[in-house]
C-alpha positions as CSV (number, residue, x, y, z in Angstrom):
1,M,-23.6,16.1,-3.5
2,T,-22.7,13.9,-5.7
3,S,-22.5,10.4,-5.4
4,T,-19.5,9.1,-3.4
5,A,-20.2,5.8,-4.1
6,P,-17.7,3.4,-5.9
7,E,-19.9,2.3,-8.2
8,A,-20.7,6.0,-9.5
9,R,-19.7,7.2,-13.0
10,Q,-16.8,4.2,-13.6
11,G,-16.7,1.7,-16.0
12,Q,-15.0,-1.6,-16.1
13,D,-12.3,-3.3,-17.7
14,A,-14.2,-6.8,-18.2
15,G,-17.1,-7.0,-20.4
16,E,-18.0,-3.1,-20.8
17,Q,-20.2,-2.5,-23.8
18,H,-19.8,0.6,-25.9
19,G,-22.4,3.2,-26.5
20,P,-25.2,2.8,-28.6
21,E,-24.5,3.8,-32.3
22,P,-27.3,6.5,-33.6
23,T,-30.5,4.9,-35.2
24,S,-31.2,6.2,-38.5
25,W,-34.1,8.6,-37.2
26,Q,-32.2,10.1,-34.8
27,R,-29.8,11.1,-37.4
28,R,-32.6,12.6,-39.4
29,L,-33.8,14.4,-36.6
30,R,-30.1,15.7,-35.9
31,R,-31.3,18.6,-38.7
32,F,-33.7,19.6,-36.5
33,G,-31.5,20.1,-33.2
34,H,-32.3,16.9,-31.9
35,S,-29.5,15.4,-29.8
36,P,-29.6,12.2,-28.0
37,R,-29.7,12.0,-24.1
38,P,-26.4,12.0,-22.7
39,G,-24.9,8.8,-21.3
40,I,-21.4,7.7,-20.3
41,G,-19.6,7.7,-23.6
42,L,-16.7,6.0,-24.1
43,R,-14.1,8.8,-23.7
44,E,-15.1,8.4,-19.8
45,R,-15.2,4.9,-19.5
46,L,-11.4,5.0,-20.8
47,N,-10.8,7.9,-18.2
48,P,-13.3,8.5,-15.9
49,P,-13.9,12.1,-14.3
50,Y,-13.8,12.8,-10.8
51,T,-16.4,13.3,-8.9
52,R,-17.6,16.6,-7.4
53,P,-19.7,18.1,-4.3
54,G,-22.6,19.2,-6.0
55,N,-24.4,22.6,-5.8
56,Q,-26.9,22.0,-2.8
57,L,-23.8,21.3,-0.5
58,W,-22.2,24.8,-1.0
59,A,-25.6,26.3,-1.1
60,V,-26.5,24.8,2.3
61,L,-22.5,26.2,3.4
62,G,-23.5,29.6,1.8
63,V,-20.2,29.1,-0.4
64,P,-20.1,31.2,-3.5
65,P,-19.7,29.4,-6.4
66,L,-16.3,30.7,-7.3
67,L,-15.1,29.7,-4.2
68,A,-16.4,26.2,-4.2
69,D,-14.7,25.7,-7.5
70,R,-11.5,26.6,-5.6
71,L,-11.8,24.6,-2.4
72,V,-12.6,21.5,-4.8
73,R,-9.2,22.2,-6.5
74,W,-7.4,22.5,-3.3
75,A,-8.9,19.6,-1.7
76,A,-7.4,17.5,-4.3
77,W,-4.0,18.0,-2.6
78,G,-5.0,19.8,0.6
79,G,-7.5,16.8,1.9
80,P,-4.7,14.1,1.7
81,L,-2.0,16.7,3.1
82,L,-4.1,17.3,5.7
83,V,-4.8,13.7,6.8
84,A,-0.8,13.3,6.4
85,A,-0.3,15.7,8.3
86,V,-2.3,14.0,11.3
87,A,-0.8,10.9,10.9
88,G,2.6,12.3,11.2
89,V,2.0,14.2,14.2
90,L,0.6,10.7,15.6
91,R,3.7,8.8,14.4
92,F,6.6,11.7,15.6
93,W,4.8,11.7,19.1
94,K,7.7,10.3,21.3
95,L,9.2,8.2,18.7
96,G,12.3,7.6,21.2
97,S,9.7,6.2,23.8
98,P,10.4,3.3,24.7
99,H,13.9,3.7,25.0
100,A,15.0,0.4,24.4
101,V,15.6,-1.8,21.7
102,I,12.5,-3.2,21.2
103,F,12.1,-6.8,19.5
104,D,14.0,-7.1,16.3
105,E,15.3,-4.0,16.2
106,T,18.1,-5.8,17.9
107,Y,19.3,-6.7,14.1
108,Y,18.1,-3.9,12.1
109,A,19.1,-0.8,14.0
110,K,22.5,-2.2,14.2
111,D,22.8,-3.5,11.0
112,S,21.7,-0.3,9.6
113,W,24.2,1.3,11.5
114,A,27.2,-1.1,10.4
115,L,26.1,-0.4,6.7
116,I,26.3,3.3,6.7
117,N,29.6,3.2,8.5
118,Q,31.4,0.6,6.4
119,G,28.9,-0.5,3.9
120,Y,28.4,-3.9,5.3
121,E,26.7,-5.7,8.2
122,G,29.5,-6.6,11.0
123,A,29.0,-9.3,13.8
124,W,27.8,-7.7,16.7
125,P,28.9,-9.0,20.2
126,K,26.4,-10.4,22.5
127,D,24.4,-8.0,25.4
128,V,25.5,-5.0,23.2
129,D,22.4,-3.3,23.3
130,K,22.4,-2.0,26.8
131,L,25.7,0.0,25.5
132,I,24.4,1.1,23.0
133,L,21.5,2.8,24.6
134,N,24.2,4.1,27.6
135,D,26.5,5.6,25.1
136,P,26.8,4.1,21.8
137,S,29.9,7.1,21.0
138,Q,31.8,4.0,22.9
139,V,30.3,1.1,21.1
140,P,32.7,0.7,17.9
141,V,31.3,-0.7,14.8
142,P,32.7,-4.5,14.5
143,T,34.4,-5.1,11.3
144,D,34.3,-9.0,11.3
145,P,31.5,-9.8,8.6
146,G,27.9,-10.6,10.0
147,Y,25.6,-13.0,8.3
148,V,22.3,-11.5,7.3
149,V,19.2,-12.9,5.9
150,H,17.5,-9.8,4.6
151,P,19.0,-7.6,1.8
152,P,20.5,-4.4,2.5
153,A,18.0,-1.7,0.8
154,G,15.5,-1.5,3.9
155,K,18.5,-1.1,6.2
156,W,20.3,1.6,4.2
157,I,17.4,3.5,4.5
158,I,17.1,3.1,8.8
159,G,20.7,4.0,8.8
160,L,20.2,7.0,6.8
161,G,17.7,8.4,10.0
162,E,20.7,7.1,12.0
163,Q,23.3,9.2,10.1
164,L,20.7,12.2,10.6
165,F,19.7,11.7,14.3
166,G,22.5,9.4,15.8
167,F,22.6,5.9,17.0
168,T,19.6,5.9,19.2
169,P,16.3,4.5,19.3
170,F,14.7,8.0,17.7
171,G,17.6,7.9,15.1
172,W,17.2,4.6,13.7
173,R,13.0,4.8,13.9
174,F,13.2,8.3,12.0
175,M,13.0,7.0,8.9
176,V,10.6,4.4,8.9
177,A,8.1,7.4,10.7
178,V,8.6,9.5,7.7
179,L,7.8,6.3,5.3
180,G,4.7,5.5,7.6
181,T,3.4,9.6,6.9
182,L,4.1,9.2,3.5
183,S,2.4,5.9,3.3
184,V,-0.8,7.8,4.2
185,L,-0.6,10.6,1.9
186,M,0.4,7.9,-0.8
187,L,-3.1,5.9,-0.1
188,C,-5.1,9.3,-0.2
189,R,-4.0,10.2,-3.6
190,I,-3.7,6.3,-4.7
191,G,-7.6,5.8,-3.3
192,R,-9.1,9.3,-4.7
193,R,-7.1,8.2,-8.1
194,L,-9.2,4.2,-7.8
195,F,-12.4,5.4,-6.7
196,R,-12.4,8.8,-8.7
197,S,-13.5,10.6,-5.3
198,T,-11.3,13.0,-3.0
199,F,-13.5,11.8,-0.1
200,L,-12.8,8.0,-0.6
201,G,-9.4,8.6,-0.9
202,C,-8.8,10.6,2.0
203,L,-11.1,7.9,4.1
204,A,-8.9,5.5,2.8
205,G,-5.7,7.2,4.3
206,A,-7.4,8.1,7.0
207,L,-8.1,4.5,8.0
208,L,-4.7,3.5,7.8
209,A,-3.5,6.7,9.6
210,V,-5.5,5.0,13.0
211,D,-4.4,1.3,12.0
212,G,-2.9,0.3,15.3
213,L,-0.4,-2.4,13.3
214,H,0.9,0.4,10.7
215,F,1.2,3.0,13.7
216,V,3.1,0.6,15.5
217,M,5.5,-0.6,12.8
218,S,5.5,3.2,11.8
219,R,7.3,3.9,15.1
220,T,9.8,0.2,15.3
221,A,13.0,0.2,13.0
222,L,11.8,-3.3,11.1
223,L,11.8,-4.0,7.5
224,D,8.3,-4.6,6.9
225,L,7.1,-1.0,7.1
226,V,9.6,-0.4,4.4
227,L,8.7,-2.9,2.2
228,M,4.7,-1.6,2.5
229,F,6.1,1.5,1.5
230,F,7.6,0.6,-2.0
231,V,4.7,-2.6,-2.9
232,L,2.5,0.7,-2.4
233,A,4.2,3.3,-4.4
234,A,4.6,0.4,-6.8
235,F,0.8,0.3,-6.9
236,G,0.5,3.6,-7.4
237,C,2.9,4.2,-10.3
238,L,0.8,1.3,-11.9
239,L,-2.3,3.0,-11.6
240,I,-1.0,6.3,-12.7
241,D,0.3,4.1,-15.7
242,R,-3.5,2.7,-16.3
243,D,-4.9,6.4,-16.2
244,W,-1.8,6.9,-19.0
245,A,-2.8,4.6,-21.2
246,R,-6.1,4.8,-21.7
247,R,-5.7,8.4,-21.8
248,R,-3.4,7.5,-24.9
249,L,-6.0,5.3,-26.5
250,A,-8.8,7.9,-26.4
251,A,-6.6,10.2,-28.3
252,A,-5.7,8.0,-30.7
253,L,-9.6,6.9,-31.5
254,P,-11.7,8.3,-34.3
255,V,-14.6,10.9,-33.2
256,D,-17.6,11.1,-35.4
257,E,-19.6,13.7,-37.1
258,D,-21.4,14.7,-33.2
259,G,-17.9,14.8,-31.6
260,V,-18.6,11.4,-29.7
261,L,-15.9,9.4,-29.2
262,R,-16.5,5.9,-31.0
263,P,-14.3,2.8,-30.7
264,D,-12.0,1.3,-33.5
265,T,-10.8,-2.0,-33.5
266,K,-8.0,-1.3,-36.1
267,V,-6.6,1.5,-33.7
268,A,-7.8,-1.0,-30.4
269,E,-5.6,-3.6,-31.6
270,H,-2.4,-2.0,-33.1
271,L,-1.6,1.6,-31.3
272,R,1.6,1.1,-29.5
273,L,1.7,2.9,-26.5
274,G,5.0,3.9,-26.4
275,W,7.4,4.8,-23.7
276,R,5.5,4.8,-20.2
277,P,7.5,6.1,-17.4
278,W,5.5,5.3,-14.9
279,R,6.3,1.5,-15.3
280,I,9.3,2.4,-15.4
281,A,9.2,4.0,-12.0
282,A,7.0,0.9,-10.9
283,G,9.8,-1.1,-11.7
284,V,12.3,0.9,-9.5
285,S,9.8,0.6,-6.7
286,L,9.2,-3.4,-7.0
287,G,13.0,-3.8,-7.1
288,L,13.1,-1.7,-4.1
289,A,10.7,-3.8,-2.3
290,A,12.4,-6.8,-3.3
291,A,15.8,-5.7,-2.2
292,T,13.7,-5.2,1.2
293,K,12.4,-8.5,1.7
294,W,12.3,-11.4,-0.9
295,N,8.5,-11.7,-0.8
296,G,8.2,-8.2,-2.7
297,L,8.8,-11.0,-5.7
298,Y,5.6,-12.6,-5.3
299,I,3.8,-9.1,-5.4
300,M,6.1,-8.4,-8.1
301,V,4.7,-11.4,-10.1
302,A,1.0,-10.3,-9.0
303,F,1.0,-6.6,-10.2
304,G,2.6,-7.8,-13.7
305,L,-0.5,-10.1,-14.1
306,M,-2.9,-7.4,-13.2
307,T,-1.5,-4.9,-15.5
308,V,-1.8,-7.6,-18.1
309,L,-5.8,-7.5,-17.5
310,W,-5.6,-3.8,-17.4
311,D,-4.1,-3.1,-20.6
312,A,-6.8,-5.9,-22.3
313,G,-9.5,-4.1,-20.6
314,A,-8.5,-0.8,-22.0
315,R,-8.0,-2.3,-25.7
316,R,-11.6,-4.1,-25.1
317,T,-13.0,-1.0,-24.4
318,A,-11.3,1.0,-26.9
319,G,-12.6,-1.7,-29.7
320,A,-9.9,-4.8,-30.0
321,V,-12.2,-7.9,-31.0
322,R,-9.5,-9.8,-29.5
323,P,-7.6,-7.8,-26.8
324,Y,-5.4,-10.4,-25.3
325,T,-3.9,-11.1,-28.6
326,A,-3.6,-7.2,-29.3
327,V,-1.6,-7.0,-25.7
328,L,0.3,-10.1,-26.0
329,L,1.8,-8.6,-29.5
330,R,2.2,-5.0,-28.1
331,D,2.1,-4.6,-24.6
332,V,3.5,-8.1,-23.0
333,L,7.6,-7.3,-23.9
334,P,7.5,-3.6,-23.1
335,A,5.9,-3.9,-19.6
336,F,8.4,-6.8,-19.1
337,V,11.4,-4.8,-19.9
338,S,9.8,-1.7,-18.3
339,V,9.6,-3.4,-15.1
340,V,11.9,-6.7,-14.5
341,P,15.3,-5.7,-15.7
342,V,14.9,-2.7,-13.7
343,A,14.1,-4.2,-10.6
344,L,16.6,-6.5,-11.4
345,A,19.1,-3.8,-11.6
346,T,17.3,-2.0,-8.2
347,Y,18.3,-4.6,-6.5
348,L,21.6,-5.4,-7.7
349,A,22.7,-1.6,-6.6
350,S,21.5,-2.0,-3.3
351,W,24.4,-4.2,-2.5
352,T,26.7,-2.1,-4.0
353,G,28.2,-1.5,-0.5
354,W,28.7,-5.0,-0.3
355,I,29.8,-5.0,-3.7
356,V,33.0,-2.7,-3.6
357,R,34.0,-3.0,-0.1
358,N,36.4,-6.0,-0.5
359,S,39.8,-5.8,0.9
360,P,41.4,-8.8,2.9
361,D,40.8,-7.3,6.7
362,R,37.4,-5.4,5.9
363,H,34.4,-7.2,3.8
364,G,31.2,-8.8,3.9
365,Y,30.1,-12.1,4.8
366,F,30.5,-14.2,2.0
367,R,32.1,-11.9,-0.3
368,D,35.5,-13.8,-0.6
369,W,33.9,-17.1,-1.3
370,A,34.4,-17.1,-5.0
371,T,38.0,-16.7,-4.7
372,T,38.2,-19.2,-1.5
373,D,35.9,-21.8,-1.1
374,G,34.1,-21.4,-4.7
375,K,37.3,-21.3,-6.8
376,G,36.9,-24.0,-9.7
377,G,33.5,-25.2,-11.5
378,S,31.9,-23.7,-14.9
379,W,30.9,-20.5,-13.8
380,T,34.6,-19.0,-13.4
381,W,33.9,-16.6,-16.2
382,L,31.2,-14.6,-14.3
383,P,32.8,-11.7,-12.1
384,D,33.9,-12.9,-8.3
385,W,31.2,-10.8,-6.8
386,V,28.4,-12.4,-8.8
387,R,29.5,-15.7,-7.9
388,S,30.2,-14.6,-4.2
389,L,26.2,-13.3,-4.3
390,W,24.5,-16.1,-5.9
391,H,26.0,-18.4,-3.4
392,Y,25.3,-16.1,-0.3
393,E,21.9,-15.8,-1.9
394,H,21.2,-19.6,-2.0
395,Q,22.4,-19.9,1.9
396,V,19.7,-17.4,2.6
397,Y,17.2,-18.8,0.5
398,D,18.0,-22.3,2.2
399,F,18.0,-20.5,5.8
400,H,14.7,-18.8,5.0
401,V,12.7,-22.1,4.0
402,H,14.0,-24.0,6.8
403,L,13.5,-21.6,9.5
404,T,11.1,-23.7,11.7
405,S,11.7,-23.0,15.1
406,G,8.8,-22.4,17.2
407,H,8.6,-18.9,18.9
408,T,5.8,-17.7,21.4
409,Y,4.1,-15.1,19.0
410,Q,4.1,-16.8,16.1
411,S,1.0,-17.1,13.9
412,N,-0.8,-19.0,11.4
413,P,-1.5,-16.9,8.2
414,W,-5.4,-18.0,8.7
415,S,-5.4,-16.4,11.8
416,W,-4.1,-13.1,10.2
417,I,-7.3,-11.1,9.3
418,V,-9.2,-11.2,12.5
419,L,-5.6,-10.6,14.5
420,G,-5.6,-13.8,16.2
421,R,-1.7,-13.6,17.5
422,P,-0.1,-9.9,17.7
423,V,3.0,-9.7,18.6
424,S,4.3,-8.4,21.6
425,Y,7.4,-5.9,20.9
426,F,8.4,-4.6,24.5
427,Y,6.5,-5.4,28.2
428,E,7.2,-3.9,31.3
429,E,5.7,-4.4,34.9
430,Q,5.9,-1.5,37.2
431,N,5.4,-1.8,40.7
432,G,4.1,0.9,43.3
433,C,1.1,1.7,40.8
434,A,-1.7,3.4,43.1
435,E,-4.1,3.4,40.5
436,S,-4.2,-0.6,39.7
437,V,-6.3,-2.3,42.0
438,T,-3.4,-4.6,42.2
439,G,-0.7,-2.3,42.7
440,K,1.2,-2.9,39.3
441,C,1.0,-1.0,36.0
442,S,2.0,-2.6,32.3
443,R,3.9,-1.0,30.0
444,E,3.3,-2.7,26.2
445,V,4.0,-2.1,22.6
446,L,1.7,-4.3,20.9
447,A,1.9,-5.1,17.0
448,L,-2.0,-5.3,17.0
449,G,-4.1,-3.8,14.2
450,T,-7.1,-2.2,15.3
451,P,-9.6,-4.6,15.8
452,L,-12.7,-3.0,14.3
453,L,-11.1,-1.6,11.2
454,W,-9.9,-5.4,10.6
455,W,-13.0,-6.9,11.4
456,A,-14.7,-4.8,9.3
457,A,-12.4,-5.7,6.7
458,C,-13.0,-9.1,6.7
459,F,-16.7,-8.1,5.7
460,A,-15.2,-5.5,3.2
461,L,-13.4,-8.2,1.6
462,V,-16.2,-10.3,0.8
463,Y,-18.0,-7.5,-0.8
464,V,-14.7,-6.7,-2.9
465,L,-14.7,-10.2,-3.8
466,W,-18.3,-9.7,-5.0
467,R,-17.6,-6.9,-7.1
468,W,-15.1,-8.3,-8.6
469,I,-16.6,-11.6,-9.5
470,F,-19.8,-10.5,-10.1
471,R,-19.7,-7.1,-11.3
472,R,-16.4,-7.2,-13.0
473,D,-15.6,-4.1,-10.9
474,W,-11.3,-3.8,-12.2
475,R,-11.0,-1.5,-9.0
476,A,-12.6,-4.5,-6.3
477,G,-9.9,-6.8,-8.7
478,A,-6.7,-4.4,-7.7
479,I,-7.7,-4.2,-4.5
480,A,-8.5,-7.9,-4.0
481,C,-4.6,-7.8,-5.7
482,G,-2.8,-6.1,-3.3
483,V,-4.1,-8.3,-0.1
484,A,-3.8,-11.6,-2.0
485,A,-0.1,-10.4,-3.2
486,G,0.5,-9.8,0.5
487,W,-1.0,-12.6,2.3
488,V,-1.4,-15.9,0.2
489,P,2.2,-16.5,-0.3
490,W,2.6,-17.1,3.2
491,F,0.1,-20.1,3.4
492,L,2.8,-22.0,1.1
493,Y,5.0,-21.7,4.0
494,Q,3.0,-22.6,7.1
495,E,5.6,-24.6,8.7
496,R,7.8,-21.7,8.9
497,T,8.1,-19.4,11.7
498,I,6.2,-16.5,10.7
499,F,4.4,-13.6,12.4
500,L,1.4,-11.4,12.0
501,F,3.1,-8.1,11.7
502,Y,4.2,-9.7,8.2
503,A,0.4,-8.2,7.3
504,V,1.3,-4.9,7.3
505,V,2.3,-4.9,3.8
506,F,-1.1,-5.5,2.6
507,V,-3.3,-3.5,5.3
508,P,-3.2,-0.1,3.1
509,F,-5.6,-2.5,0.3
510,L,-7.2,-3.4,3.4
511,C,-8.3,0.4,4.3
512,L,-9.2,0.4,0.3
513,A,-11.9,-2.2,0.8
514,V,-13.2,-0.6,3.6
515,S,-13.4,2.5,2.2
516,M,-14.8,0.9,-0.9
517,M,-17.7,-0.9,1.2
518,I,-18.6,2.4,3.0
519,G,-18.5,4.0,-0.4
520,A,-21.7,1.8,-1.0
521,M,-23.2,2.3,2.2
522,L,-23.6,5.9,1.4
523,G,-24.9,5.1,-2.2
524,P,-25.8,7.4,-5.4
525,A,-26.4,10.6,-4.2
526,A,-30.2,12.1,-6.0
527,E,-30.0,13.8,-9.1
528,T,-28.9,17.0,-10.1
529,G,-28.5,19.3,-12.5
530,P,-29.9,20.7,-15.4
531,R,-32.8,18.1,-15.7
532,Y,-33.7,18.3,-12.3
533,E,-33.9,22.8,-12.1
534,L,-35.9,21.8,-15.2
535,G,-38.2,19.2,-13.7
536,L,-37.6,16.5,-16.0
537,A,-36.0,14.9,-13.1
538,K,-38.0,14.1,-9.7
539,P,-36.9,14.1,-5.9
540,D,-37.0,10.5,-4.9
541,P,-37.8,10.5,-1.0
542,S,-36.8,6.6,-0.7
543,G,-33.2,7.1,-2.2
544,E,-32.6,10.4,0.0
545,R,-33.8,8.4,3.2
546,R,-31.7,5.5,2.0
547,R,-28.6,7.8,1.7
548,T,-29.6,9.1,4.9
549,L,-29.2,5.6,6.9
550,G,-26.4,4.8,4.4
551,A,-24.5,8.0,5.9
552,V,-25.2,7.3,9.4
553,A,-24.1,3.8,9.6
554,A,-21.0,4.8,7.2
555,G,-20.2,7.4,10.0
556,V,-20.9,5.5,12.9
557,L,-19.1,2.7,11.9
558,V,-15.6,5.4,11.1
559,L,-16.4,7.1,14.5
560,L,-16.1,3.3,16.6
561,I,-12.8,2.9,14.1
562,I,-11.3,6.1,15.7
563,W,-12.7,5.3,19.0
564,N,-11.4,2.3,19.0
565,F,-8.0,3.5,18.0
566,I,-7.8,6.0,20.6
567,Y,-8.8,3.2,23.2
568,F,-5.7,1.0,22.8
569,W,-3.4,4.1,22.4
570,P,-1.3,3.0,25.8
571,L,-0.8,-0.7,23.7
572,F,0.3,0.9,20.7
573,T,2.7,3.2,22.7
574,G,4.0,2.1,25.6
575,T,2.3,4.4,27.7
576,P,2.1,2.8,31.4
577,I,-1.7,1.7,32.3
578,P,-2.8,-0.1,35.5
579,E,-2.7,-3.5,35.1
580,D,-6.5,-4.1,35.0
581,A,-7.0,-1.3,32.7
582,W,-4.3,-3.6,30.5
583,R,-6.4,-6.7,30.8
584,D,-9.6,-5.4,29.8
585,R,-7.9,-4.3,26.3
586,M,-6.8,-8.3,26.2
587,W,-10.1,-8.8,24.5
588,L,-8.9,-12.4,23.2
589,D,-6.8,-14.8,25.2
590,T,-4.5,-14.8,22.3
591,W,-3.3,-11.7,23.0
592,I,-1.6,-12.4,26.1
């Protein structure tokens, strides 16, 4: 096979060197048919090709060349769709179980139902959850406005599932499960584009499919999985935009008399890249992320800085002497306009129900503030809804930064990466369990990442940082950016009540990091092609042994992660197990 290692056939955004100029004697020899030995040219550095399985693999499998080409083309989408199908089956299996309102579903399921029915959240009476589970048709939607502390986009999405399948556990979990499944598909395609390898892309998606935290969050009506989906979508859009911009640069560069693409300072520093629709799509996604939970704003800033570095790297590779100046003059303003105003408009659009529903007897919380308590002042020239929404947002911000009340399952963000304190969403003890030594069975839904995957990710993050800092690998930097954007902001609020399940927003980037590390474990394949067939390249037994050992180690790691997911399956799904078997799965005291 050709190499699946992420280093293979890839350029770097920072510090790339242009291909060597032909010397005078090489020019003279051209007339006699001389051609320089092919290397990684400028076009390949701007737009690296995808790796393909080598001919030896297909020969061993007995696959004809024509069929092999078709299978390779099919795998680009067929592989991700297959992985996503498996993830979907897992996530929709008994989705309505437990038949209960678990953890913070008590807020979001009811708020979503109110949004769908009347456009704003209502003030639900206490102890209404049991009535909803018994007969939701007998529970009216409260018209009194309810005070909520998160924007409405995620709840609109949850409410869509309730509109389709009713005000039931399956209904309020349905759309979250859909987004969880689609995020696996997206990660397969994102990983394929990032690593230029279908294998590594599908591996990243498969790891996400068997991560316990992502799995549990995909089966629970909370906002964090919705936030993760839009963050991942924005990252994918920016990745596509990066490839598009580099192809545009490559198309504008000159070609020499040998048909080789050459760098050009004028083109690299002055070319305007024009309409970039994928950046607008990223702006919509980031706006929906912020309209789900406010920490999407931090991610918008981080991704914005990342794309500036990408553009500078592309222009440097194309020949720019002052790439950052070129980016400042040609790219920064269009990028800002494509993302920030679009994200703001998307955010405001998510409040449409709250804005338009404004009658004396039916209106959202604080909707009438500008015409009651907020009368007067120097901002009365603004529409009432703008002033009321600004006041509401200020009150919500004050709530979030002062949320310091203790909680049994709160945790410090330092402990997240090692799964120090997972959150128990649901626990039920059952007596009369004949299979248990104690005579009891335990039933729990625990928001716990697959331990071996997360602990492997600790080493993978070290490798990613090394690749980024010392090898200046843009892919490692992109992965590190995704992790940092979802994790680092929480260190600013360590006195606030926060939970490990917030980490689901950067779980896809942990899976990309592990996939990248596994690609490095596999290493480059032995050389194939015409030079090998002509005897100009000799087989390297030590390289083959190294790759075999790497493949065995990588395979063992992946199988152990899958086994670990299966082992903790009862704790992810609320399946009753003997109490002693439940205790066997409490690997750390802090998990209880």
